[in-house]
DRENTORKOL-3810 file (N, C-alpha, C; in nm, 4 decimals):
REM DRENTORKOL-3810
@n.u->15.1138; n.v->6.7678; n.w->-0.6512; ca.u->15.0659; ca.v->6.8522; ca.w->-0.7600; c.u->14.9434; c.v->6.9303; c.w->-0.7117
@n.u->14.9497; n.v->7.0614; n.w->-0.7295; ca.u->14.8401; ca.v->7.1468; ca.w->-0.6864; c.u->14.7307; c.v->7.1473; c.w->-0.7917
@n.u->14.6074; n.v->7.1303; n.w->-0.7466; ca.u->14.4927; ca.v->7.1396; ca.w->-0.8368; c.u->14.3830; c.v->7.2219; c.w->-0.7719
@n.u->14.3279; n.v->7.3135; n.w->-0.8487; ca.u->14.2088; ca.v->7.3881; ca.w->-0.8102; c.u->14.1063; c.v->7.3637; c.w->-0.9196
@n.u->13.9935; n.v->7.3059; n.w->-0.8828; ca.u->13.8927; ca.v->7.2679; ca.w->-0.9826; c.u->13.7620; c.v->7.3386; c.w->-0.9514
@n.u->13.7239; n.v->7.4275; n.w->-1.0420; ca.u->13.5995; ca.v->7.5036; ca.w->-1.0243; c.u->13.4812; c.v->7.4287; c.w->-1.0838
@n.u->13.3645; n.v->7.4546; n.w->-1.0285; ca.u->13.2402; ca.v->7.4009; ca.w->-1.0829; c.u->13.1262; c.v->7.4941; c.w->-1.0452
@n.u->13.0125; n.v->7.4764; n.w->-1.1114; ca.u->12.8941; ca.v->7.5528; ca.w->-1.0754; c.u->12.8576; c.v->7.6655; c.w->-1.1691
@n.u->12.9389; n.v->7.6909; n.w->-1.2685; ca.u->12.9059; ca.v->7.7955; ca.w->-1.3634; c.u->12.7920; c.v->7.7554; c.w->-1.4549
@n.u->12.7466; n.v->7.8512; n.w->-1.5351; ca.u->12.6390; ca.v->7.8208; ca.w->-1.6280; c.u->12.5703; c.v->7.9453; c.w->-1.6762
@n.u->12.4542; n.v->7.9252; n.w->-1.7370; ca.u->12.3722; ca.v->8.0334; ca.w->-1.7889; c.u->12.2583; c.v->8.0614; c.w->-1.6913
@n.u->12.2404; n.v->8.1870; n.w->-1.6571; ca.u->12.1353; ca.v->8.2251; ca.w->-1.5632; c.u->12.0743; c.v->8.3569; c.w->-1.6086
@n.u->11.9474; n.v->8.3756; n.w->-1.5789; ca.u->11.8805; ca.v->8.5004; ca.w->-1.6142; c.u->11.9174; c.v->8.6110; c.w->-1.5170
@n.u->11.9087; n.v->8.7346; n.w->-1.5607; ca.u->11.9329; ca.v->8.8467; ca.w->-1.4678; c.u->11.8434; c.v->8.8349; c.w->-1.3442
@n.u->11.9039; n.v->8.8628; n.w->-1.2291; ca.u->11.8322; ca.v->8.8482; ca.w->-1.1029; c.u->11.8442; c.v->8.7108; c.w->-1.0412
@n.u->11.8989; n.v->8.6168; n.w->-1.1147; ca.u->11.9129; ca.v->8.4809; ca.w->-1.0655; c.u->12.0349; c.v->8.4609; c.w->-0.9782
@n.u->12.0537; n.v->8.3356; n.w->-0.9383; ca.u->12.1638; ca.v->8.3005; ca.w->-0.8475; c.u->12.2421; c.v->8.1816; c.w->-0.9006
@n.u->12.3690; n.v->8.1778; n.w->-0.8643; ca.u->12.4551; ca.v->8.0627; ca.w->-0.8886; c.u->12.5478; c.v->8.0471; c.w->-0.7700
@n.u->12.5924; n.v->7.9242; n.w->-0.7486; ca.u->12.6916; ca.v->7.8977; ca.w->-0.6452; c.u->12.8106; c.v->7.8283; c.w->-0.7096
@n.u->12.9240; n.v->7.8949; n.w->-0.7047; ca.u->13.0471; ca.v->7.8363; ca.w->-0.7562; c.u->13.1189; c.v->7.7627; c.w->-0.6439
@n.u->13.1862; n.v->7.6557; n.w->-0.6830; ca.u->13.2630; ca.v->7.5775; ca.w->-0.5871; c.u->13.4024; c.v->7.5537; c.w->-0.6436
@n.u->13.5006; n.v->7.5519; n.w->-0.5558; ca.u->13.6386; ca.v->7.5234; ca.w->-0.5963; c.u->13.6951; c.v->7.4193; c.w->-0.5009
@n.u->13.7347; n.v->7.3067; n.w->-0.5564; ca.u->13.7956; ca.v->7.2000; ca.w->-0.4778; c.u->13.9468; c.v->7.2073; c.w->-0.4912
@n.u->14.0155; n.v->7.2119; n.w->-0.3787; ca.u->14.1609; ca.v->7.2245; ca.w->-0.3780; c.u->14.2270; c.v->7.0944; c.w->-0.3352
@n.u->14.3403; n.v->7.0652; n.w->-0.3955; ca.u->14.4214; ca.v->6.9515; ca.w->-0.3541; c.u->14.5678; c.v->6.9862; c.w->-0.3753
@n.u->14.6544; n.v->6.9188; n.w->-0.2991; ca.u->14.7977; ca.v->6.9416; ca.w->-0.3151; c.u->14.8523; c.v->7.0603; c.w->-0.2391
@n.u->14.7685; n.v->7.1257; n.w->-0.1583; ca.u->14.8151; ca.v->7.2367; ca.w->-0.0757; c.u->14.7642; c.v->7.2180; c.w->0.0662
@n.u->14.8327; n.v->7.2847; n.w->0.1611; ca.u->14.7821; ca.v->7.2890; ca.w->0.2982; c.u->14.6749; c.v->7.3962; c.w->0.2994
@n.u->14.5520; n.v->7.3551; n.w->0.2710; ca.u->14.4436; ca.v->7.4478; ca.w->0.2413; c.u->14.4238; c.v->7.5517; c.w->0.3511
@n.u->14.4380; n.v->7.5106; n.w->0.4754; ca.u->14.4004; ca.v->7.5982; ca.w->0.5868; c.u->14.4872; c.v->7.7227; c.w->0.5984
@n.u->14.6061; n.v->7.7224; n.w->0.5388; ca.u->14.6941; ca.v->7.8378; ca.w->0.5556; c.u->14.6890; c.v->7.9340; c.w->0.4364
@n.u->14.6162; n.v->7.8961; n.w->0.3324; ca.u->14.6100; ca.v->7.9789; ca.w->0.2126; c.u->14.4945; c.v->8.0781; c.w->0.2167
@n.u->14.5176; n.v->8.1969; n.w->0.1601; ca.u->14.4088; ca.v->8.2867; ca.w->0.1266; c.u->14.3483; c.v->8.2386; c.w->-0.0043
@n.u->14.2177; n.v->8.2204; n.w->-0.0044; ca.u->14.1478; ca.v->8.1717; ca.w->-0.1235; c.u->14.0676; c.v->8.2857; c.w->-0.1843
@n.u->14.0677; n.v->8.2902; n.w->-0.3148; ca.u->13.9985; ca.v->8.3994; ca.w->-0.3812; c.u->13.9263; c.v->8.3559; c.w->-0.5075
@n.u->13.8349; n.v->8.4407; n.w->-0.5475; ca.u->13.7672; ca.v->8.4277; ca.w->-0.6772; c.u->13.7977; c.v->8.5524; c.w->-0.7589
@n.u->13.8386; n.v->8.5301; n.w->-0.8801; ca.u->13.8641; ca.v->8.6363; ca.w->-0.9761; c.u->13.7754; c.v->8.6113; c.w->-1.0977
@n.u->13.7606; n.v->8.7144; n.w->-1.1803; ca.u->13.6857; ca.v->8.6955; ca.w->-1.3035; c.u->13.7488; c.v->8.7762; c.w->-1.4164
@n.u->13.7247; n.v->8.7275; n.w->-1.5363; ca.u->13.7747; ca.v->8.7969; ca.w->-1.6548; c.u->13.6676; c.v->8.7955; c.w->-1.7616
@n.u->13.6220; n.v->8.9139; n.w->-1.7964; ca.u->13.5239; ca.v->8.9289; ca.w->-1.9040; c.u->13.5976; c.v->8.9484; c.w->-2.0365
@n.u->13.5325; n.v->8.9203; n.w->-2.1475; ca.u->13.5977; ca.v->8.9365; ca.w->-2.2779; c.u->13.6501; c.v->9.0790; c.w->-2.2966
@n.u->13.7758; n.v->9.0896; n.w->-2.3355; ca.u->13.8362; ca.v->9.2193; ca.w->-2.3612; c.u->13.8754; c.v->9.2974; c.w->-2.2375
@n.u->13.8614; n.v->9.2354; n.w->-2.1202; ca.u->13.8940; ca.v->9.3052; ca.w->-1.9962; c.u->14.0011; c.v->9.2295; c.w->-1.9199
@n.u->14.0637; n.v->9.2997; n.w->-1.8259; ca.u->14.1636; ca.v->9.2356; ca.w->-1.7416; c.u->14.0973; c.v->9.1524; c.w->-1.6330
@n.u->14.1707; n.v->9.0536; n.w->-1.5859; ca.u->14.1220; ca.v->8.9742; ca.w->-1.4744; c.u->14.1132; c.v->9.0632; c.w->-1.3506
@n.u->14.0043; n.v->9.0469; n.w->-1.2749; ca.u->13.9847; ca.v->9.1311; ca.w->-1.1565; c.u->13.9434; c.v->9.0466; c.w->-1.0367
@n.u->13.9801; n.v->9.0960; n.w->-0.9194; ca.u->13.9403; ca.v->9.0294; ca.w->-0.7970; c.u->13.7907; c.v->9.0456; c.w->-0.7747
@n.u->13.7253; n.v->8.9366; n.w->-0.7407; ca.u->13.5838; ca.v->8.9400; ca.w->-0.7018; c.u->13.5732; c.v->8.9400; c.w->-0.5489
@n.u->13.6417; n.v->8.8438; n.w->-0.4873; ca.u->13.6371; ca.v->8.8319; ca.w->-0.3413; c.u->13.7499; c.v->8.7418; c.w->-0.2966
@n.u->13.7960; n.v->8.7635; n.w->-0.1735; ca.u->13.8867; ca.v->8.6664; ca.w->-0.1161; c.u->13.8567; c.v->8.6470; c.w->0.0310
@n.u->13.9048; n.v->8.5337; n.w->0.0816; ca.u->13.8842; ca.v->8.4985; ca.w->0.2213; c.u->14.0167; c.v->8.4462; c.w->0.2755
@n.u->14.0601; n.v->8.5034; n.w->0.3862; ca.u->14.1889; ca.v->8.4647; ca.w->0.4434; c.u->14.1760; c.v->8.3363; c.w->0.5242
@n.u->14.2897; n.v->8.2884; n.w->0.5731; ca.u->14.2874; ca.v->8.1635; ca.w->0.6485; c.u->14.2104; c.v->8.1780; c.w->0.7793
@n.u->14.1971; n.v->8.3007; n.w->0.8307; ca.u->14.1205; ca.v->8.3200; ca.w->0.9549; c.u->13.9769; c.v->8.3645; c.w->0.9277
@n.u->13.9365; n.v->8.3630; n.w->0.8002; ca.u->13.7976; ca.v->8.3897; ca.w->0.7662; c.u->13.7639; c.v->8.5337; c.w->0.7335
@n.u->13.8620; n.v->8.6216; n.w->0.7327; ca.u->13.8351; ca.v->8.7602; ca.w->0.6924; c.u->13.8076; c.v->8.7663; c.w->0.5423
@n.u->13.7112; n.v->8.8496; n.w->0.5069; ca.u->13.6707; ca.v->8.8570; ca.w->0.3667; c.u->13.6870; c.v->8.9971; c.w->0.3094
@n.u->13.7000; n.v->9.0021; n.w->0.1786; ca.u->13.7098; ca.v->9.1287; ca.w->0.1070; c.u->13.6394; c.v->9.1111; c.w->-0.0265
@n.u->13.5646; n.v->9.2138; n.w->-0.0664; ca.u->13.4862; ca.v->9.2058; ca.w->-0.1899; c.u->13.5129; c.v->9.3260; c.w->-0.2797
@n.u->13.5017; n.v->9.3026; n.w->-0.4082; ca.u->13.4998; ca.v->9.4138; ca.w->-0.5025; c.u->13.3729; c.v->9.4943; c.w->-0.4788
@n.u->13.3819; n.v->9.6256; n.w->-0.4970; ca.u->13.2653; ca.v->9.7112; ca.w->-0.4749; c.u->13.1470; c.v->9.6682; c.w->-0.5598
@n.u->13.1744; n.v->9.6193; n.w->-0.6777; ca.u->13.0675; ca.v->9.5852; ca.w->-0.7726; c.u->12.9843; c.v->9.4648; c.w->-0.7288
@n.u->13.0347; n.v->9.3867; n.w->-0.6342; ca.u->12.9611; ca.v->9.2662; ca.w->-0.5920; c.u->12.9192; c.v->9.2700; c.w->-0.4456
@n.u->12.9592; n.v->9.3738; n.w->-0.3729; ca.u->12.9231; ca.v->9.3819; ca.w->-0.2302; c.u->12.7721; c.v->9.3784; c.w->-0.2125
@n.u->12.7290; n.v->9.2961; n.w->-0.1173; ca.u->12.5869; ca.v->9.2838; ca.w->-0.0902; c.u->12.5155; c.v->9.1830; c.w->-0.1784
@n.u->12.5832; n.v->9.1347; n.w->-0.2825; ca.u->12.5224; ca.v->9.0365; ca.w->-0.3722; c.u->12.5959; c.v->8.9019; c.w->-0.3680
@n.u->12.7269; n.v->8.9058; n.w->-0.3512; ca.u->12.8079; ca.v->8.7829; ca.w->-0.3507; c.u->12.8593; c.v->8.7547; c.w->-0.2104
@n.u->12.8741; n.v->8.6269; n.w->-0.1797; ca.u->12.9296; ca.v->8.5857; ca.w->-0.0519; c.u->13.0324; c.v->8.4750; c.w->-0.0737
@n.u->13.1529; n.v->8.4967; n.w->-0.0217; ca.u->13.2567; ca.v->8.3952; ca.w->-0.0294; c.u->13.2633; c.v->8.3219; c.w->0.1040
@n.u->13.2866; n.v->8.1913; n.w->0.0974; ca.u->13.2996; ca.v->8.1113; ca.w->0.2189; c.u->13.3962; c.v->7.9963; c.w->0.1911
@n.u->13.4436; n.v->7.9364; n.w->0.2978; ca.u->13.5355; ca.v->7.8243; ca.w->0.2823; c.u->13.5019; c.v->7.7137; c.w->0.3809
@n.u->13.5303; n.v->7.5912; n.w->0.3399; ca.u->13.5134; ca.v->7.4734; ca.w->0.4245; c.u->13.6505; c.v->7.4077; c.w->0.4328
@n.u->13.7196; n.v->7.4311; n.w->0.5413; ca.u->13.8562; ca.v->7.3809; ca.w->0.5534; c.u->13.8611; c.v->7.2281; c.w->0.5597
@n.u->13.7606; n.v->7.1676; n.w->0.6178; ca.u->13.7584; ca.v->7.0213; ca.w->0.6270; c.u->13.7458; c.v->6.9584; c.w->0.4878
@n.u->13.6664; n.v->7.0222; n.w->0.4021; ca.u->13.6460; ca.v->6.9694; ca.w->0.2671; c.u->13.7451; c.v->7.0276; c.w->0.1665
@n.u->13.8253; n.v->7.1244; n.w->0.2094; ca.u->13.9194; ca.v->7.1922; ca.w->0.1203; c.u->13.8465; c.v->7.2547; c.w->0.0013
@n.u->13.7403; n.v->7.3263; n.w->0.0328; ca.u->13.6614; ca.v->7.3908; ca.w->-0.0715; c.u->13.6380; c.v->7.5380; c.w->-0.0385
@n.u->13.6277; n.v->7.6172; n.w->-0.1426; ca.u->13.5872; ca.v->7.7556; ca.w->-0.1290; c.u->13.4684; c.v->7.7768; c.w->-0.2211
@n.u->13.3742; n.v->7.8580; n.w->-0.1743; ca.u->13.2498; ca.v->7.8785; ca.w->-0.2463; c.u->13.2299; c.v->8.0267; c.w->-0.2770
@n.u->13.1521; n.v->8.0522; n.w->-0.3798; ca.u->13.1088; ca.v->8.1881; ca.w->-0.4096; c.u->12.9587; c.v->8.1828; c.w->-0.4397
@n.u->12.8807; n.v->8.2319; n.w->-0.3453; ca.u->12.7364; ca.v->8.2416; ca.w->-0.3660; c.u->12.7085; c.v->8.3743; c.w->-0.4343
@n.u->12.6471; n.v->8.3672; n.w->-0.5509; ca.u->12.6210; ca.v->8.4872; ca.w->-0.6307; c.u->12.4709; c.v->8.5047; c.w->-0.6457
@n.u->12.4206; n.v->8.6136; n.w->-0.5911; ca.u->12.2780; ca.v->8.6454; ca.w->-0.5987; c.u->12.2575; c.v->8.7737; c.w->-0.6782
@n.u->12.1342; n.v->8.7960; n.w->-0.7191; ca.u->12.0989; ca.v->8.9180; ca.w->-0.7946; c.u->12.1964; c.v->8.9418; c.w->-0.9085
@n.u->12.2195; n.v->8.8380; n.w->-0.9852; ca.u->12.3186; ca.v->8.8470; ca.w->-1.0927; c.u->12.2754; c.v->8.9450; c.w->-1.2009
@n.u->12.3749; n.v->9.0124; n.w->-1.2576; ca.u->12.3543; ca.v->9.1126; ca.w->-1.3607; c.u->12.4301; c.v->9.0703; c.w->-1.4871
@n.u->12.3880; n.v->9.1192; n.w->-1.6018; ca.u->12.4612; ca.v->9.0863; ca.w->-1.7247; c.u->12.6095; c.v->9.1207; c.w->-1.7161
@n.u->12.6427; n.v->9.2254; n.w->-1.6430; ca.u->12.7836; ca.v->9.2642; ca.w->-1.6310; c.u->12.8648; c.v->9.1699; c.w->-1.5434
@n.u->12.8003; n.v->9.0742; n.w->-1.4810; ca.u->12.8725; ca.v->8.9702; ca.w->-1.4068; c.u->12.9204; c.v->8.8574; c.w->-1.4994
@n.u->12.8809; n.v->8.8626; n.w->-1.6238; ca.u->12.9226; ca.v->8.7605; ca.w->-1.7200; c.u->13.0743; c.v->8.7614; c.w->-1.7362
@n.u->13.1353; n.v->8.6460; n.w->-1.7146; ca.u->13.2812; ca.v->8.6345; ca.w->-1.7198; c.u->13.3209; c.v->8.4894; c.w->-1.6956
@n.u->13.4484; n.v->8.4620; n.w->-1.7153; ca.u->13.5057; ca.v->8.3370; ca.w->-1.6673; c.u->13.5538; c.v->8.3629; c.w->-1.5249
@n.u->13.5115; n.v->8.2774; n.w->-1.4335; ca.u->13.5465; ca.v->8.2926; ca.w->-1.2925; c.u->13.6557; c.v->8.1919; c.w->-1.2565
@n.u->13.7599; n.v->8.2435; n.w->-1.1926; ca.u->13.8761; ca.v->8.1619; ca.w->-1.1582; c.u->13.8943; c.v->8.1545; c.w->-1.0075
@n.u->13.9285; n.v->8.0378; n.w->-0.9614; ca.u->13.9646; ca.v->8.0154; ca.w->-0.8217; c.u->14.1148; c.v->8.0384; c.w->-0.8052
@n.u->14.1527; n.v->8.0988; n.w->-0.6938; ca.u->14.2932; ca.v->8.1292; ca.w->-0.6675; c.u->14.3300; c.v->8.0914; c.w->-0.5251
@n.u->14.4511; n.v->8.0381; n.w->-0.5095; ca.u->14.5076; ca.v->8.0103; ca.w->-0.3771; c.u->14.6394; c.v->8.0850; c.w->-0.3677
@n.u->14.6548; n.v->8.1671; n.w->-0.2641; ca.u->14.7724; ca.v->8.2520; ca.w->-0.2535; c.u->14.8327; c.v->8.2455; c.w->-0.1135
@n.u->14.9661; n.v->8.2376; n.w->-0.1106; ca.u->15.0396; ca.v->8.2403; ca.w->0.0155; c.u->15.1823; c.v->8.2841; c.w->-0.0156
@n.u->15.2175; n.v->8.4041; n.w->0.0290; ca.u->15.3524; ca.v->8.4586; ca.w->0.0048; c.u->15.3835; c.v->8.4532; c.w->-0.1446
@n.u->15.4879; n.v->8.3817; n.w->-0.1829; ca.u->15.5254; ca.v->8.3771; ca.w->-0.3233; c.u->15.4488; c.v->8.2716; c.w->-0.4031
@n.u->15.3652; n.v->8.1951; n.w->-0.3354; ca.u->15.2913; ca.v->8.0879; ca.w->-0.4021; c.u->15.1561; c.v->8.1396; c.w->-0.4491
@n.u->15.1229; n.v->8.1066; n.w->-0.5735; ca.u->15.0031; ca.v->8.1602; ca.w->-0.6355; c.u->14.9526; c.v->8.0565; c.w->-0.7357
@n.u->14.8373; n.v->7.9976; n.w->-0.7071; ca.u->14.7847; ca.v->7.8906; ca.w->-0.7916; c.u->14.6475; c.v->7.9278; c.w->-0.8454
@n.u->14.6196; n.v->7.8775; n.w->-0.9666; ca.u->14.4940; ca.v->7.9106; ca.w->-1.0342; c.u->14.4234; c.v->7.7863; c.w->-1.0846
@n.u->14.2913; n.v->7.7945; n.w->-1.0846; ca.u->14.2116; ca.v->7.6922; ca.w->-1.1496; c.u->14.1957; c.v->7.7223; c.w->-1.2974
@n.u->14.1224; n.v->7.6362; n.w->-1.3652; ca.u->14.1074; ca.v->7.6500; ca.w->-1.5098; c.u->13.9935; c.v->7.7448; c.w->-1.5483
@n.u->13.9098; n.v->7.7784; n.w->-1.4524; ca.u->13.8011; ca.v->7.8721; ca.w->-1.4763; c.u->13.6687; c.v->7.8052; c.w->-1.5097
@n.u->13.5613; n.v->7.8749; n.w->-1.4768; ca.u->13.4267; ca.v->7.8291; ca.w->-1.5102; c.u->13.3473; c.v->7.9485; c.w->-1.5635
@n.u->13.2743; n.v->7.9247; n.w->-1.6711; ca.u->13.2026; ca.v->8.0330; ca.w->-1.7383; c.u->13.0708; c.v->8.0619; c.w->-1.6671
@n.u->13.0475; n.v->8.1905; n.w->-1.6416; ca.u->12.9191; ca.v->8.2375; ca.w->-1.5901; c.u->12.8627; c.v->8.3358; c.w->-1.6925
@n.u->12.7432; n.v->8.3062; n.w->-1.7401; ca.u->12.6772; ca.v->8.3926; ca.w->-1.8366; c.u->12.5422; c.v->8.4351; c.w->-1.7817
@n.u->12.5221; n.v->8.5663; n.w->-1.7726; ca.u->12.3966; ca.v->8.6207; ca.w->-1.7227; c.u->12.3260; c.v->8.6880; c.w->-1.8395
@n.u->12.2175; n.v->8.6266; n.w->-1.8825; ca.u->12.1481; ca.v->8.6753; ca.w->-2.0014; c.u->12.0046; c.v->8.6265; c.w->-2.0022
@n.u->11.9178; n.v->8.7088; n.w->-2.0583; ca.u->11.7782; ca.v->8.6686; ca.w->-2.0734; c.u->11.7561; c.v->8.6066; c.w->-2.2113
END
């Protein structure tokens, strides 16, 4: 059974930082592209960042220079370091594992940026 479990969300002031973590089980973690997506109220889910099995990364323009995605293959975890957070970063953040036709999602973790 595949499980992706996110943690690390919460309430933070503008300009602050959070680190999201996603623990994966039930998949051969090293061969999957891992990603973080987010969905704000009334908006479609959007890609934030992803990291391939060989460590190549891709970011949404809105988070470049502020967010960093990384993975620990030994621990089967993917991280999202979020710095200089803005109110518009407020959303539910979802962990994703993708490989060919396989596509798995976590339950999401809420990130709220507000003073």
